[in-house]
C-alpha positions in Angstrom: -13.8 3.7 15.9 -11.5 1.5 13.1 -9.5 3.9 10.8 -8.3 2.6 7.3 -5.8 4.3 5.2 -6.5 3.3 1.8 -3.6 3.5 -1.4 -4.0 4.1 -4.5 -1.2 3.9 -6.8 -3.2 2.8 -10.3 -2.4 5.6 -13.3 -5.3 4.3 -15.0 -8.2 6.2 -12.8 -11.3 5.0 -13.2 -10.2 1.6 -15.9 -8.2 1.0 -13.4 -9.2 -3.1 -11.8 -7.5 -2.2 -8.7 -9.2 0.8 -7.8 -12.4 -0.8 -8.5 -12.0 -3.4 -6.2 -11.0 -0.9 -3.7 -13.8 1.3 -4.6 -16.0 -2.9 -3.8 -13.9 -3.0 -0.9 -14.9 0.9 0.5 -18.4 -0.1 -0.1 -18.0 -3.2 1.9 -16.9 -1.2 4.9 -19.9 1.4 4.5 -22.4 -1.4 5.0 -20.5 -3.5 7.6 -18.0 -1.1 9.8 -20.2 2.3 9.0 -18.2 3.9 11.9 -14.7 3.5 10.1 -12.9 6.5 9.3 -11.3 6.3 5.9 -8.3 8.3 5.1 -7.4 8.1 1.1 -4.1 8.9 -0.4 -4.1 8.8 -4.6 -0.5 8.4 -5.6 -1.7 9.2 -9.6 -3.3 12.5 -8.5 -1.4 13.4 -5.7 2.3 11.4 -6.5 4.6 11.3 -3.8 7.8 12.6 -5.0 11.2 10.8 -6.3 13.7 11.0 -3.8 16.7 12.6 -4.9 19.8 14.2 -4.1 18.4 17.5 -2.7 15.4 15.7 -0.9 17.0 12.3 0.5 18.8 13.6 3.8 15.3 14.7 4.5 14.1 10.9 5.0 17.0 10.2 6.8 18.2 10.1 10.5 20.1 14.0 10.1 17.8 17.0 10.8 16.8 18.4 7.5 18.5 21.9 7.2 17.7 23.2 3.8 14.2 24.0 2.2 14.2 21.1 0.1 15.0 18.5 3.1 12.7 20.3 5.6 9.8 20.0 3.1 10.6 16.1 2.6 10.8 15.8 6.2 7.1 17.4 6.8 5.7 15.0 3.9 7.7 12.2 5.4 5.9 12.9 8.8 2.3 13.6 6.9 3.2 10.1 5.8 3.9 8.5 8.4 1.1 9.7 10.6 -1.6 9.0 8.1 0.4 5.2 8.8 0.8 5.0 11.8 -2.9 6.0 12.8 -4.4 3.6 11.0 -5.8 0.1 12.4 -5.7 -0.9 8.5 -3.8 -0.7 5.6 -5.0 -0.9 2.3 -3.0 -0.7 -0.6 -4.0 -1.0 -4.4 -1.0 -2.5 -6.3 -0.7 -3.1 -10.1 1.8 -4.9 -12.0 4.0 -2.6 -13.7 6.9 -4.1 -15.5 7.0 -7.5 -13.0 6.7 -5.0 -9.8 5.2 -2.0 -8.4 4.2 1.6 -9.5 7.1 3.6 -8.7 4.5 6.0 -7.7 3.9 3.6 -4.7 7.8 2.8 -4.6 8.5 6.5 -3.5 5.3 6.1 -1.1 7.5 3.6 0.9 11.0 5.6 0.3 9.1 8.2 2.8 7.4 6.0 5.4 10.4 3.6 5.9 12.4 5.8 8.0 14.5 4.9 11.0 13.4 5.9 13.8 10.2 6.3 12.7 8.9 3.2 11.5 11.5 1.3 12.1 14.7 1.2 14.3 18.5 -0.9 14.1 19.1 -2.8 17.4 22.0 -4.7 18.2 20.3 -8.2 17.4 19.4 -6.5 13.4 16.9 -4.2 12.1 13.1 -4.2 14.3 9.8 -2.7 12.9 8.3 -0.1 14.8 4.6 -0.5 13.4 3.1 -3.4 15.2 -0.4 -3.0 14.9 -2.1 -2.3 11.7 -3.4 -4.4 9.6 -2.3 -4.4 5.8 -4.7 -5.5 2.6 -2.9 -5.4 -0.3 -5.9 -5.9 -3.5 -3.2 -6.5 -6.5 -3.9 -7.0 -10.8 -1.8 -8.0 -12.8 -2.0 -9.0 -16.6 -0.4 -12.0 -16.5 -1.0 -15.3 -14.6 2.3 -15.7 -11.4 0.9 -17.2 -8.6 2.9 -16.9 -5.8 5.7 -17.9 -7.9 9.5 -16.7 -7.3 9.4 -15.0 -10.7 7.1 -12.0 -9.7 8.5 -9.2 -7.6 5.0 -7.1 -7.3 3.7 -8.5 -4.2 6.5 -9.9 -2.9 8.5 -6.5 -2.8 5.6 -5.0 -0.6 4.9 -7.9 1.9 8.7 -7.2 2.3 8.6 -3.4 3.2 6.1 -4.1 5.3 7.1 -6.7 7.1 10.2 -5.3 7.8 8.3 -1.8 9.3 6.2 -4.8 11.8 2.7 -5.3 9.7 3.5 -8.9 9.5 0.0 -9.4 9.6 -1.1 -9.3 6.0 -4.0 -10.2 3.6 -3.7 -10.5 -0.4 -6.3 -10.0 -3.2 -5.2 -11.1 -6.7 -6.9 -10.4 -9.7 -4.9 -11.8 -12.8 -4.8 -13.6 -16.0 -6.4 -10.1 -17.1 -5.0 -10.3 -20.5 -6.5 -13.2 -21.1 -9.6 -12.8 -22.9 -12.6 -10.8 -21.6 -14.2 -14.3 -19.9 -11.2 -15.1 -17.9 -10.7 -11.5 -17.2 -14.2 -10.8 -15.5 -14.1 -14.3 -14.2 -10.9 -13.0 -12.4 -12.3 -9.3 -11.4 -15.3 -11.3 -10.0 -13.4 -13.5 -7.8 -11.3 -10.8 -6.4 -14.3 -8.7 -5.7 -15.8 -12.1 -3.6 -12.4 -12.1 -2.4 -12.4 -8.8 -1.0 -15.5 -8.4 1.0 -15.1 -11.7 2.9 -11.8 -9.9 4.2 -14.1 -7.0 5.1 -16.3 -9.1 7.1 -13.3 -9.9 8.8 -13.7 -8.3 13.1 -12.3 -4.6 12.2 -9.3 -4.6 14.4 
C-alpha cells in the first residue's frame, strides 16, 4: 500500500490554486491508486507553531526538560513519523513575498531534526529520509521560471535534499495575475501535469 502525505500551506482555503491542484491530484490518486493511504496536514487550519526560545530545545538534540520543550518534541515526533512513513510527499506551495508561507517553514523547522531526519558525519550532513518521492505543487502570481530570482521552490527543494529526498517532481502554475485567460491556461496546464505524475507507478 502506498502512503501519501499531503501538506497544504495556503491561507486562501478553497480559493487557493495549490489546494485546487492538490484536490485534483487526490482525485487522480483515487482513480489510479485506490488502495493508497492519504494523510493530510493543513497548516492553515492546524498550523505548526513557530519556534521560540521556549520551544527551540524541543526540536534539538537534547532531551526536552520543560513542558514547552516536551510539547515541541512530541509534535516534532508526530510530524517526523508522518514524513518517514510516506512513500510520496505532496507539498502545496504558494508564493508569499518570493518565498514559502511561514507556516510551511515552521513544518520544516519541526521535521528537520538532527538524529531523526538527518545526521552529521565526518564527511558532512547526511539525509536519512531516502525512500520518499516528493511532489511540489507551486503557484504564484508572477512568472519566474527556474531563475535564481525566485526562492520559493529552490528553498523547499534544498530542505528536502538536505534530509535525503532527492526524487522531486515540480508542477508550477504561474502568471496567475496576468489576467483571467492567462491564469486559466496556467491552472489547466498544471492540472494536466499533476495528472501525469499520478499515472507514474506508485512507490
